[in-house]
TITORNU-487564 format. One record per residue (C-alpha): residue number from 1; chain; z, x, y. Coordinates in nm, 3 decimals. Example, Ala and Ser with C-alpha at 12.3 -4.5 7.8 and 13.67 -1.06 7.14 Angstrom:
NODE  bakol  seba       c3       c1       c2
NODE      1     A    0.780    1.230   -0.450
NODE      2     A    0.714    1.367   -0.106
***
This chain:
NODE  bakol  seba       c3       c1       c2
NODE      1     A    7.447   -2.354   -5.566
NODE      2     A    7.554   -1.999   -5.501
NODE      3     A    7.736   -1.918   -5.230
NODE      4     A    7.769   -1.632   -4.996
NODE      5     A    8.099   -1.509   -4.899
NODE      6     A    8.213   -1.412   -4.543
NODE      7     A    8.547   -1.393   -4.381
NODE      8     A    8.522   -1.636   -4.125
NODE      9     A    8.788   -1.557   -3.849
NODE     10     A    8.535   -1.244   -3.778
NODE     11     A    8.271   -1.468   -3.688
NODE     12     A    8.486   -1.758   -3.511
NODE     13     A    8.579   -1.520   -3.245
NODE     14     A    8.207   -1.435   -3.185
NODE     15     A    8.192   -1.791   -3.104
NODE     16     A    8.313   -1.863   -2.715
NODE     17     A    8.289   -2.157   -2.538
NODE     18     A    8.016   -2.276   -2.256
NODE     19     A    8.167   -2.216   -1.939
NODE     20     A    8.250   -2.514   -1.704
NODE     21     A    8.016   -2.644   -1.427
NODE     22     A    8.038   -2.492   -1.139
NODE     23     A    8.017   -2.834   -0.954
NODE     24     A    8.159   -3.175   -0.987
NODE     25     A    8.003   -3.387   -1.200
NODE     26     A    7.928   -3.785   -1.037
NODE     27     A    7.810   -4.009   -1.291
NODE     28     A    7.632   -4.335   -1.183
NODE     29     A    7.591   -4.571   -1.476
NODE     30     A    7.377   -4.827   -1.375
NODE     31     A    7.180   -4.934   -1.126
NODE     32     A    7.367   -5.260   -0.863
NODE     33     A    6.961   -5.398   -0.827
NODE     34     A    6.657   -5.265   -0.963
NODE     35     A    6.256   -5.375   -0.919
NODE     36     A    6.052   -5.346   -1.156
NODE     37     A    5.641   -5.351   -1.072
NODE     38     A    5.391   -5.322   -1.370
NODE     39     A    5.037   -5.190   -1.379
NODE     40     A    4.792   -5.235   -1.610
NODE     41     A    4.630   -4.943   -1.813
NODE     42     A    4.374   -4.740   -1.625
NODE     43     A    4.149   -4.679   -1.893
NODE     44     A    4.148   -5.064   -2.029
NODE     45     A    3.960   -5.359   -1.969
NODE     46     A    4.110   -5.616   -1.835
NODE     47     A    3.952   -5.891   -2.063
NODE     48     A    4.081   -5.658   -2.384
NODE     49     A    4.444   -5.718   -2.502
NODE     50     A    4.670   -5.463   -2.494
NODE     51     A    4.803   -5.280   -2.781
NODE     52     A    5.201   -5.370   -2.809
NODE     53     A    5.314   -5.076   -3.045
NODE     54     A    5.106   -4.815   -2.795
NODE     55     A    5.100   -4.916   -2.398
NODE     56     A    4.935   -4.708   -2.180
NODE     57     A    5.000   -4.905   -1.826
NODE     58     A    5.280   -4.769   -1.648
NODE     59     A    5.549   -4.922   -1.394
NODE     60     A    5.744   -4.842   -1.027
NODE     61     A    6.114   -4.854   -1.054
NODE     62     A    6.329   -4.902   -0.815
NODE     63     A    6.666   -4.884   -0.829
NODE     64     A    7.003   -4.946   -0.575
NODE     65     A    7.309   -4.743   -0.663
NODE     66     A    7.616   -4.663   -0.491
NODE     67     A    7.820   -4.346   -0.556
NODE     68     A    8.092   -4.159   -0.382
NODE     69     A    8.015   -3.829   -0.338
NODE     70     A    8.330   -3.547   -0.323
NODE     71     A    8.302   -3.291   -0.052
NODE     72     A    8.122   -2.968   -0.123
NODE     73     A    7.859   -2.954   -0.420
NODE     74     A    7.823   -3.191   -0.697
NODE     75     A    7.573   -3.312   -0.963
NODE     76     A    7.489   -3.649   -0.938
NODE     77     A    7.363   -3.820   -1.301
NODE     78     A    7.175   -4.099   -1.273
NODE     79     A    7.209   -4.279   -1.647
NODE     80     A    7.005   -4.539   -1.777
NODE     81     A    6.633   -4.490   -1.616
NODE     82     A    6.365   -4.549   -1.797
NODE     83     A    6.249   -4.311   -2.115
NODE     84     A    5.911   -4.283   -1.998
NODE     85     A    6.011   -4.149   -1.611
NODE     86     A    5.784   -3.942   -1.471
NODE     87     A    6.031   -3.644   -1.318
NODE     88     A    5.782   -3.556   -1.070
NODE     89     A    5.725   -3.862   -0.920
NODE     90     A    6.094   -3.955   -0.842
NODE     91     A    6.179   -4.015   -0.469
NODE     92     A    6.586   -4.047   -0.380
NODE     93     A    6.682   -4.148   -0.062
NODE     94     A    6.992   -4.225    0.083
NODE     95     A    7.186   -3.918    0.115
NODE     96     A    7.363   -3.801    0.406
NODE     97     A    7.300   -3.451    0.423
NODE     98     A    6.939   -3.460    0.179
NODE     99     A    6.962   -3.315   -0.258
NODE    100     A    6.985   -2.954   -0.298
NODE    101     A    6.755   -2.995   -0.651
NODE    102     A    6.687   -3.296   -0.944
NODE    103     A    6.680   -3.232   -1.308
NODE    104     A    6.554   -3.466   -1.592
NODE    105     A    6.791   -3.399   -1.832
NODE    106     A    6.556   -3.364   -2.164
NODE    107     A    6.831   -3.418   -2.433
NODE    108     A    6.890   -3.715   -2.590
NODE    109     A    7.203   -3.752   -2.787
NODE    110     A    7.077   -3.814   -3.184
NODE    111     A    7.157   -3.678   -3.480
NODE    112     A    6.908   -3.401   -3.499
NODE    113     A    7.019   -3.276   -3.112
NODE    114     A    7.396   -3.366   -3.178
NODE    115     A    7.365   -3.063   -3.471
NODE    116     A    7.135   -2.858   -3.304
NODE    117     A    7.367   -2.860   -2.971
NODE    118     A    7.691   -2.797   -3.198
NODE    119     A    7.512   -2.397   -3.349
NODE    120     A    7.829   -2.175   -3.336
NODE    121     A    8.040   -2.472   -3.253
NODE    122     A    8.337   -2.557   -3.514
NODE    123     A    8.338   -2.887   -3.646
NODE    124     A    8.538   -3.100   -3.927
NODE    125     A    8.332   -3.165   -4.304
NODE    126     A    8.488   -3.423   -4.509
NODE    127     A    8.361   -3.447   -4.878
NODE    128     A    8.408   -3.742   -5.092
NODE    129     A    8.379   -3.641   -5.514
NODE    130     A    8.112   -3.938   -5.644
NODE    131     A    8.365   -3.947   -5.976
NODE    132     A    8.707   -3.968   -5.849
NODE    133     A    8.671   -4.098   -5.463
NODE    134     A    8.891   -3.792   -5.395
NODE    135     A    8.878   -3.746   -5.008
NODE    136     A    8.899   -3.346   -4.913
NODE    137     A    8.866   -3.206   -4.585
NODE    138     A    8.794   -2.869   -4.381
NODE    139     A    8.688   -2.685   -4.092
NODE    140     A    8.365   -2.528   -4.053
NODE    141     A    8.092   -2.349   -3.805
NODE    142     A    7.697   -2.434   -3.782
NODE    143     A    7.502   -2.129   -3.838
NODE    144     A    7.172   -2.304   -3.864
NODE    145     A    6.961   -2.590   -3.835
NODE    146     A    6.616   -2.497   -3.895
NODE    147     A    6.503   -2.799   -4.163
NODE    148     A    6.890   -2.865   -4.297
NODE    149     A    7.240   -2.745   -4.179
NODE    150     A    7.385   -2.407   -4.257
NODE    151     A    7.787   -2.384   -4.236
NODE    152     A    8.007   -2.129   -4.262
NODE    153     A    8.322   -2.248   -4.462
NODE    154     A    8.621   -2.036   -4.564
NODE    155     A    8.464   -2.037   -4.922
NODE    156     A    8.158   -1.922   -4.757
NODE    157     A    7.809   -1.971   -4.609
NODE    158     A    7.680   -2.301   -4.762
NODE    159     A    7.349   -2.604   -4.676
NODE    160     A    7.500   -2.933   -4.606
NODE    161     A    7.442   -3.198   -4.839
NODE    162     A    7.360   -2.923   -5.132
NODE    163     A    7.702   -2.947   -5.328
NODE    164     A    7.602   -3.267   -5.477
NODE    165     A    7.932   -3.445   -5.327
NODE    166     A    7.893   -3.699   -5.041
NODE    167     A    7.948   -3.491   -4.688
NODE    168     A    7.979   -3.584   -4.377
NODE    169     A    8.027   -3.410   -4.020
NODE    170     A    8.270   -3.495   -3.774
NODE    171     A    8.230   -3.404   -3.391
NODE    172     A    8.579   -3.342   -3.155
NODE    173     A    8.331   -3.424   -2.877
NODE    174     A    7.966   -3.472   -2.758
NODE    175     A    7.785   -3.132   -2.635
NODE    176     A    7.747   -3.099   -2.265
NODE    177     A    7.378   -3.142   -2.169
NODE    178     A    7.348   -3.432   -2.418
NODE    179     A    7.288   -3.793   -2.304
NODE    180     A    7.343   -4.082   -2.474
NODE    181     A    7.074   -4.255   -2.232
NODE    182     A    6.773   -4.129   -2.041
NODE    183     A    6.902   -3.972   -1.751
NODE    184     A    6.764   -3.822   -1.411
NODE    185     A    7.018   -3.580   -1.224
NODE    186     A    7.028   -3.413   -0.878
NODE    187     A    7.244   -3.140   -0.698
NODE    188     A    7.363   -3.249   -0.388
NODE    189     A    7.569   -3.115   -0.086
NODE    190     A    7.814   -3.319    0.171
NODE    191     A    8.038   -3.165    0.426
NODE    192     A    8.281   -3.442    0.339
NODE    193     A    8.351   -3.731    0.125
NODE    194     A    8.118   -4.027    0.110
NODE    195     A    7.998   -4.364   -0.022
NODE    196     A    7.629   -4.419   -0.035
NODE    197     A    7.381   -4.637   -0.101
NODE    198     A    7.138   -4.479   -0.317
NODE    199     A    6.763   -4.533   -0.343
NODE    200     A    6.608   -4.424   -0.651
NODE    201     A    6.215   -4.497   -0.708
NODE    202     A    5.989   -4.335   -0.973
NODE    203     A    5.732   -4.400   -1.199
NODE    204     A    5.756   -4.454   -1.568
NODE    205     A    5.487   -4.476   -1.852
NODE    206     A    5.511   -4.697   -2.142
NODE    207     A    5.450   -5.035   -1.997
NODE    208     A    5.157   -5.273   -1.930
NODE    209     A    5.075   -5.673   -1.862
NODE    210     A    4.836   -5.915   -1.944
NODE    211     A    4.703   -6.253   -1.839
NODE    212     A    4.666   -6.495   -2.147
NODE    213     A    4.463   -6.827   -2.056
NODE    214     A    4.494   -7.138   -2.251
NODE    215     A    4.179   -7.420   -2.217
NODE    216     A    4.226   -7.771   -2.329
NODE    217     A    3.895   -7.912   -2.325
NODE    218     A    3.844   -8.262   -2.265
NODE    219     A    3.694   -8.537   -2.444
NODE    220     A    3.412   -8.547   -2.214
NODE    221     A    3.343   -8.180   -2.274
NODE    222     A    3.280   -8.148   -1.876
NODE    223     A    3.652   -8.030   -1.758
NODE    224     A    3.918   -7.799   -1.924
NODE    225     A    4.273   -7.804   -1.794
NODE    226     A    4.364   -7.451   -1.765
NODE    227     A    4.692   -7.250   -1.809
NODE    228     A    4.764   -6.946   -1.810
NODE    229     A    5.076   -6.689   -1.924
NODE    230     A    5.148   -6.312   -1.719
NODE    231     A    5.272   -6.125   -2.016
NODE    232     A    5.466   -5.825   -1.931
NODE    233     A    5.587   -5.546   -2.233
NODE    234     A    5.742   -5.261   -2.263
NODE    235     A    5.800   -5.002   -2.470
NODE    236     A    6.054   -4.768   -2.300
NODE    237     A    6.406   -4.768   -2.484
NODE    238     A    6.576   -4.858   -2.157
NODE    239     A    6.652   -5.235   -2.036
NODE    240     A    6.624   -5.334   -1.661
NODE    241     A    6.834   -5.641   -1.657
NODE    242     A    6.831   -5.939   -1.389
NODE    243     A    6.537   -5.722   -1.231
NODE    244     A    6.295   -5.827   -0.935
NODE    245     A    5.979   -5.807   -1.164
NODE    246     A    5.579   -5.812   -1.042
NODE    247     A    5.260   -5.718   -1.203
NODE    248     A    4.951   -5.577   -0.962
NODE    249     A    4.590   -5.636   -1.072
NODE    250     A    4.321   -5.422   -0.987
NODE    251     A    4.249   -5.072   -1.044
NODE    252     A    4.465   -4.787   -0.903
NODE    253     A    4.332   -4.413   -0.907
NODE    254     A    4.567   -4.239   -1.083
NODE    255     A    4.570   -3.875   -1.238
NODE    256     A    4.707   -3.803   -1.603
NODE    257     A    5.016   -3.652   -1.582
NODE    258     A    5.153   -3.425   -1.903
NODE    259     A    5.534   -3.570   -1.974
NODE    260     A    5.761   -3.395   -2.208
NODE    261     A    5.938   -3.665   -2.439
NODE    262     A    6.281   -3.620   -2.434
NODE    263     A    6.465   -3.428   -2.738
NODE    264     A    6.609   -3.657   -2.973
NODE    265     A    6.534   -3.775   -3.343
NODE    266     A    6.681   -3.800   -3.699
NODE    267     A    6.832   -3.558   -3.888
NODE    268     A    6.605   -3.435   -4.138
NODE    269     A    6.778   -3.214   -4.459
NODE    270     A    6.551   -3.062   -4.710
NODE    271     A    6.770   -3.052   -5.022
NODE    272     A    6.750   -3.222   -5.354
NODE    273     A    7.132   -3.122   -5.496
NODE    274     A    7.036   -3.319   -5.877
NODE    275     A    6.705   -3.165   -5.887
NODE    276     A    6.474   -2.857   -5.805
NODE    277     A    6.248   -2.922   -5.528
NODE    278     A    5.989   -2.872   -5.788
NODE    279     A    6.082   -3.150   -6.016
NODE    280     A    6.037   -3.375   -5.721
NODE    281     A    5.636   -3.520   -5.706
NODE    282     A    5.501   -3.401   -5.336
NODE    283     A    5.431   -3.705   -5.206
NODE    284     A    5.774   -3.799   -5.227
NODE    285     A    5.888   -3.441   -5.036
NODE    286     A    5.646   -3.556   -4.779
NODE    287     A    5.722   -3.878   -4.709
NODE    288     A    6.086   -3.787   -4.718
NODE    289     A    6.044   -3.546   -4.448
NODE    290     A    5.818   -3.735   -4.261
NODE    291     A    6.052   -4.040   -4.216
NODE    292     A    6.368   -3.831   -4.148
NODE    293     A    6.561   -3.936   -4.463
NODE    294     A    6.868   -3.828   -4.516
NODE    295     A    7.066   -3.764   -4.839
NODE    296     A    7.370   -3.905   -4.932
NODE    297     A    7.561   -4.193   -4.849
NODE    298     A    7.643   -4.117   -4.482
NODE    299     A    7.319   -4.119   -4.391
NODE    300     A    7.247   -4.200   -4.029
NODE    301     A    6.896   -4.363   -3.988
NODE    302     A    6.762   -4.379   -3.619
NODE    303     A    6.458   -4.644   -3.543
NODE    304     A    6.298   -4.766   -3.314
NODE    305     A    6.219   -5.135   -3.261
NODE    306     A    5.891   -5.273   -3.258
NODE    307     A    5.756   -5.481   -2.967
NODE    308     A    5.816   -5.885   -3.034
NODE    309     A    5.503   -6.038   -3.010
NODE    310     A    5.518   -6.400   -2.806
NODE    311     A    5.421   -6.736   -2.845
NODE    312     A    5.138   -6.824   -2.594
NODE    313     A    5.042   -7.139   -2.771
NODE    314     A    5.259   -7.336   -2.574
NODE    315     A    5.173   -7.722   -2.491
NODE    316     A    5.050   -7.797   -2.137
NODE    317     A    5.248   -8.114   -2.173
NODE    318     A    5.589   -7.891   -2.138
NODE    319     A    5.491   -7.654   -1.872
NODE    320     A    5.760   -7.396   -1.774
NODE    321     A    5.885   -7.400   -1.444
NODE    322     A    5.939   -7.035   -1.332
NODE    323     A    5.579   -6.902   -1.242
NODE    324     A    5.470   -6.623   -1.065
NODE    325     A    5.349   -6.649   -0.722
NODE    326     A    5.055   -6.469   -0.603
NODE    327     A    5.053   -6.237   -0.304
NODE    328     A    4.756   -6.002   -0.132
NODE    329     A    4.854   -5.673   -0.135
NODE    330     A    4.545   -5.463    0.032
NODE    331     A    4.260   -5.452   -0.227
NODE    332     A    4.470   -5.575   -0.495
NODE    333     A    4.675   -5.860   -0.621
NODE    334     A    5.046   -5.911   -0.650
NODE    335     A    5.172   -6.160   -0.904
NODE    336     A    5.572   -6.180   -0.798
NODE    337     A    5.854   -6.364   -1.039
NODE    338     A    5.995   -6.575   -0.790
NODE    339     A    6.324   -6.490   -0.955
NODE    340     A    6.528   -6.245   -1.152
NODE    341     A    6.442   -6.169   -1.523
NODE    342     A    6.541   -5.917   -1.803
NODE    343     A    6.199   -5.660   -1.858
NODE    344     A    6.371   -5.567   -2.199
NODE    345     A    6.348   -5.253   -2.398
NODE    346     A    6.060   -5.234   -2.708
NODE    347     A    5.970   -5.654   -2.598
NODE    348     A    5.802   -5.829   -2.410
NODE    349     A    5.833   -6.156   -2.172
NODE    350     A    5.563   -6.439   -2.067
NODE    351     A    5.626   -6.666   -1.726
NODE    352     A    5.388   -6.905   -1.572
NODE    353     A    5.105   -6.773   -1.419
NODE    354     A    4.909   -7.072   -1.348
NODE    355     A    4.769   -7.430   -1.418
NODE    356     A    4.472   -7.590   -1.293
NODE    357     A    4.420   -7.949   -1.395
NODE    358     A    4.053   -8.077   -1.412
NODE    359     A    3.831   -7.768   -1.356
NODE    360     A    3.474   -7.861   -1.359
NODE    361     A    3.315   -7.629   -1.711
NODE    362     A    2.968   -7.631   -1.854
NODE    363     A    2.950   -7.582   -2.218
NODE    364     A    2.640   -7.369   -2.249
NODE    365     A    2.448   -7.239   -2.590
NODE    366     A    2.277   -6.897   -2.554
NODE    367     A    2.076   -6.615   -2.727
NODE    368     A    1.957   -6.316   -2.618
NODE    369     A    1.668   -6.184   -2.810
NODE    370     A    1.393   -5.951   -2.850
NODE    371     A    1.063   -6.134   -2.785
NODE    372     A    0.882   -5.927   -3.006
NODE    373     A    1.149   -5.900   -3.307
NODE    374     A    1.094   -6.194   -3.556
NODE    375     A    1.422   -6.326   -3.697
NODE    376     A    1.552   -6.584   -3.947
NODE    377     A    1.787   -6.862   -3.844
NODE    378     A    2.116   -6.714   -3.689
NODE    379     A    2.374   -6.925   -3.486
NODE    380     A    2.371   -6.923   -3.089
NODE    381     A    2.677   -6.835   -2.888
NODE    382     A    2.863   -7.037   -2.675
NODE    383     A    2.984   -7.007   -2.334
NODE    384     A    3.236   -7.162   -2.112
NODE    385     A    3.078   -7.221   -1.736
NODE    386     A    3.177   -7.270   -1.409
NODE    387     A    3.245   -7.113   -1.027
NODE    388     A    3.575   -6.983   -0.896
NODE    389     A    3.546   -7.215   -0.594
NODE    390     A    3.747   -7.521   -0.518
NODE    391     A    3.517   -7.791   -0.550
NODE    392     A    3.543   -7.683   -0.972
NODE    393     A    3.878   -7.708   -0.939
NODE    394     A    3.954   -7.337   -0.930
NODE    395     A    3.916   -7.118   -0.594
NODE    396     A    4.218   -6.892   -0.710
NODE    397     A    4.181   -6.481   -0.763
NODE    398     A    4.155   -6.517   -1.153
NODE    399     A    4.305   -6.171   -1.343
NODE    400     A    4.108   -6.072   -1.652
NODE    401     A    4.279   -6.199   -2.018
NODE    402     A    4.207   -6.292   -2.355
NODE    403     A    4.113   -6.683   -2.316
NODE    404     A    4.219   -6.971   -2.640
NODE    405     A    3.978   -7.288   -2.602
NODE    406     A    4.150   -7.581   -2.769
NODE    407     A    4.013   -7.939   -2.813
NODE    408     A    4.147   -8.276   -2.954
NODE    409     A    4.079   -8.457   -3.253
NODE    410     A    4.280   -8.749   -3.424
NODE    411     A    4.540   -8.695   -3.165
NODE    412     A    4.572   -8.296   -3.246
NODE    413     A    4.524   -7.998   -3.092
NODE    414     A    4.245   -7.806   -3.277
NODE    415     A    4.132   -7.441   -3.209
NODE    416     A    3.775   -7.421   -3.078
NODE    417     A    3.750   -7.067   -3.012
NODE    418     A    3.861   -6.768   -2.831
NODE    419     A    3.700   -6.500   -2.607
NODE    420     A    3.785   -6.315   -2.283
NODE    421     A    3.762   -6.321   -1.892
NODE    422     A    3.727   -6.028   -1.699
NODE    423     A    3.874   -5.997   -1.330
NODE    424     A    3.689   -6.256   -1.091
NODE    425     A    3.727   -6.332   -0.742
NODE    426     A    3.693   -6.648   -0.552
NODE    427     A    3.328   -6.750   -0.518
NODE    428     A    3.216   -6.568   -0.851
NODE    429     A    3.043   -6.709   -1.168
NODE    430     A    3.292   -6.730   -1.478
NODE    431     A    3.151   -6.727   -1.816
NODE    432     A    3.347   -6.700   -2.129
NODE    433     A    3.204   -6.663   -2.451
NODE    434     A    3.431   -6.825   -2.711
NODE    435     A    3.204   -6.735   -3.014
NODE    436     A    2.933   -6.848   -3.221
NODE    437     A    2.842   -7.289   -3.328
NODE    438     A    2.725   -7.252   -3.637
NODE    439     A    2.554   -7.604   -3.583
NODE    440     A    2.317   -7.468   -3.308
NODE    441     A    2.030   -7.191   -3.496
NODE    442     A    1.798   -7.034   -3.312
NODE    443     A    1.490   -6.867   -3.531
NODE    444     A    1.187   -6.638   -3.418
NODE    445     A    0.872   -6.685   -3.639
NODE    446     A    0.494   -6.613   -3.556
NODE    447     A    0.341   -6.884   -3.725
NODE    448     A   -0.062   -6.829   -3.658
NODE    449     A   -0.146   -6.447   -3.534
NODE    450     A    0.085   -6.142   -3.488
NODE    451     A    0.061   -6.201   -3.077
NODE    452     A    0.183   -6.590   -3.123
NODE    453     A    0.540   -6.664   -3.143
NODE    454     A    0.724   -6.979   -3.182
NODE    455     A    1.113   -6.977   -3.111
NODE    456     A    1.267   -7.261   -3.250
NODE    457     A    1.674   -7.412   -3.165
NODE    458     A    1.758   -7.683   -3.391
NODE    459     A    2.133   -7.891   -3.317
NODE    460     A    2.287   -8.081   -3.561
NODE    461     A    2.565   -8.212   -3.313
NODE    462     A    2.618   -8.622   -3.220
NODE    463     A    2.542   -8.471   -2.835
NODE    464     A    2.262   -8.326   -2.649
NODE    465     A    2.354   -7.978   -2.564
NODE    466     A    2.209   -7.729   -2.324
NODE    467     A    2.050   -7.428   -2.458
NODE    468     A    1.964   -7.088   -2.298
NODE    469     A    1.768   -6.788   -2.414
NODE    470     A    1.688   -6.429   -2.244
NODE    471     A    1.437   -6.283   -2.417
NODE    472     A    1.355   -5.862   -2.388
NODE    473     A    0.949   -5.815   -2.361
NODE    474     A    0.873   -5.428   -2.445
NODE    475     A    0.745   -5.225   -2.229
NODE    476     A    0.393   -5.269   -2.124
NODE    477     A    0.331   -5.603   -2.261
NODE    478     A    0.368   -5.946   -2.085
NODE    479     A    0.518   -6.294   -2.193
NODE    480     A    0.284   -6.541   -2.152
NODE    481     A    0.447   -6.892   -2.234
NODE    482     A    0.374   -7.302   -2.276
NODE    483     A    0.581   -7.384   -1.960
NODE    484     A    0.707   -7.243   -1.694
NODE    485     A    1.013   -7.041   -1.750
NODE    486     A    1.332   -6.887   -1.508
NODE    487     A    1.433   -6.498   -1.464
NODE    488     A    1.789   -6.414   -1.526
NODE    489     A    1.880   -6.019   -1.546
NODE    490     A    1.515   -5.932   -1.483
NODE    491     A    1.443   -6.103   -1.791
NODE    492     A    1.294   -6.420   -1.873
NODE    493     A    1.445   -6.725   -1.947
NODE    494     A    1.402   -7.020   -2.137
NODE    495     A    1.658   -7.333   -2.050
NODE    496     A    1.599   -7.652   -2.226
NODE    497     A    1.837   -7.967   -2.351
NODE    498     A    1.834   -8.008   -2.728
NODE    499     A    1.860   -8.384   -2.813
NODE    500     A    2.136   -8.495   -3.068
NODE    501     A    2.053   -8.356   -3.425
NODE    502     A    1.722   -8.242   -3.297
NODE    503     A    1.518   -7.933   -3.215
NODE    504     A    1.335   -7.777   -2.966
NODE    505     A    1.059   -7.521   -2.949
NODE    506     A    0.878   -7.272   -2.684
NODE    507     A    0.573   -7.147   -2.788
NODE    508     A    0.470   -6.800   -2.600
NODE    509     A    0.215   -6.501   -2.613
NODE    510     A    0.268   -6.123   -2.571
NODE    511     A   -0.003   -6.005   -2.418
NODE    512     A   -0.112   -5.629   -2.255
NODE    513     A    0.026   -5.612   -1.892
***
């Protein structure tokens, strides 16, 4: 590769060190105590599962730290705050004489920011011959960082990793302004040296929680043992060990806030010493650029951990002892974990939410049909129905979440279906759809003439079932059934008990209203 020669000393004289900070820097590396309250994503229905790779909920983090401030003006750096901190939400209390300003340090230490913030600075370059293993070292100055690293050495101007040798940069120190962990800094004044207990509270994005229910159906089909997990999730890079953790159920009004993400990432070097770029397939170039590949054996690749999937199929015979406690919070519900836990980075945690044995339920098979549209036999839907009352074995607020229904066959637990539950207050009806029932089929025919219809439901099970059909009647028509029908949601409702291995029929006519 051709190199441009230029005298090194003249250019080095132009690079001057940054001035020292005017005030004393005081670091607070970690809190003595932290509380994390997690709120569900405002745009997610409670019955929907959160996306573990993209959490849109948020958390209120409250930290207690003890700091010692000198007399005069100082910069206090709170290290280890949440990476998704909303800086404008931060509240800092406990300073004897208040604070002057606060800043979110947006530059995180990474290969990319380390090189970028070292522009114009002297570094050390170490090269290893691939053929002989001989190591050579020299000083260099970083002159450019756009789509690669341009260096000035005693031999001239060159690009990093374009010599064909294995190369690596050695930095004497970390440039000012780079933080290894997310940091919030404040500038404070004090008339005398003081040790103070500071409380830092802020909102942070990248959290969420959900309830996961497990219902085990009794052999008689009339009761379930209901158990629920409280699942807390974080896609933030910061862990909060021994935290007081809680979750809030209910919908809060929260305005969208733009948050500038911290700068930091892998170092991208677009240089191919053993070939020209025209000899490399375009797709390979695009993939290398997108993934931040670094040529050479000394490559440093920075990747984010993915959230681990927790197992929610714990047996009801071995219930965990740690269980969240429900508390009233105005119109909301607070679920507090009774002892400190670790809200880990890029992970999720589950604790028991509730256990209600012997809840009275009914299995009902349902369909909703257009009263004037003929249909071939199709399976009916299965629903688990109860009321959220003490008489039925419930009588407590039920946060929305996913539900897995299990039964027993030959002493083994088998999955009967999965469904969803919306938030339900005390006294409300609880209806959980758990999928279709292939053994219960429904068909609508017109056996005689156009305005006469026959609705037939068949049951191939060994026990009678309860079936309900809700009929959508077209406008301007009246439904004339052969028998009395109920109503639900403003529509005619046919309710019938279908015998074991039998069928039931409803005849009706559609007439002008």
